[in-house]
C-alpha positions in Angstrom: 25.6 39.9 -19.9 27.5 39.2 -16.7 27.6 36.9 -13.8 24.5 37.4 -11.6 22.2 38.7 -14.3 18.8 37.2 -14.6 17.9 35.9 -18.0 15.2 34.0 -19.9 15.3 31.9 -23.0 14.9 33.7 -26.4 11.3 34.4 -27.4 11.9 32.4 -30.6 14.0 29.4 -29.6 15.4 27.3 -32.4 15.3 24.0 -30.5 11.9 22.4 -29.7 12.5 21.4 -26.1 13.2 25.1 -25.2 9.6 26.0 -25.7 8.9 24.1 -22.4 11.1 26.6 -20.5 10.1 29.9 -22.0 8.5 31.1 -18.7 11.4 30.1 -16.5 14.1 32.5 -15.3 17.8 31.7 -14.9 20.8 33.3 -13.1 24.1 33.6 -15.0 26.8 31.6 -13.1 29.8 31.6 -15.4 31.1 31.8 -19.0 32.8 28.4 -19.4 33.4 28.9 -23.1 33.7 31.8 -25.6 30.1 31.4 -26.7 28.6 29.5 -23.8 26.9 30.6 -20.5 26.3 28.5 -17.4 22.8 29.1 -16.0 21.0 28.1 -12.8 17.2 27.7 -13.1 15.7 29.8 -10.4 13.2 28.1 -8.1 14.1 24.6 -9.1 14.7 21.9 -6.4 17.1 20.3 -6.7 19.2 23.0 -8.3 19.3 22.7 -12.1 22.3 24.0 -14.0 22.5 24.4 -17.8 25.3 25.3 -20.2 23.8 26.9 -23.3 24.8 29.3 -26.1 24.7 33.0 -25.1 22.7 33.8 -28.2 19.8 31.7 -26.9 19.1 33.9 -23.8 18.1 37.5 -23.2 18.6 39.6 -20.1 15.6 40.3 -17.9 17.3 42.0 -15.0 20.9 43.2 -15.0 23.0 43.1 -11.8 24.5 46.4 -11.0 27.5 47.1 -8.8 26.6 46.9 -5.2 23.9 44.1 -5.7 
């Protein structure tokens, strides 16, 4: 996982509120801690940014060099 990748929440979230966001996609913005990832929810107005554990997301679309 790297900055710019598009991710979704894990299919089997372990926190109840996450089920409400299973269909949402997020863009990786940064890695503020060793185990955390900063995400921006795509399509939200105003912009919605989360910090969540890396183990709770899975990559949907990887950014490649040149993108």
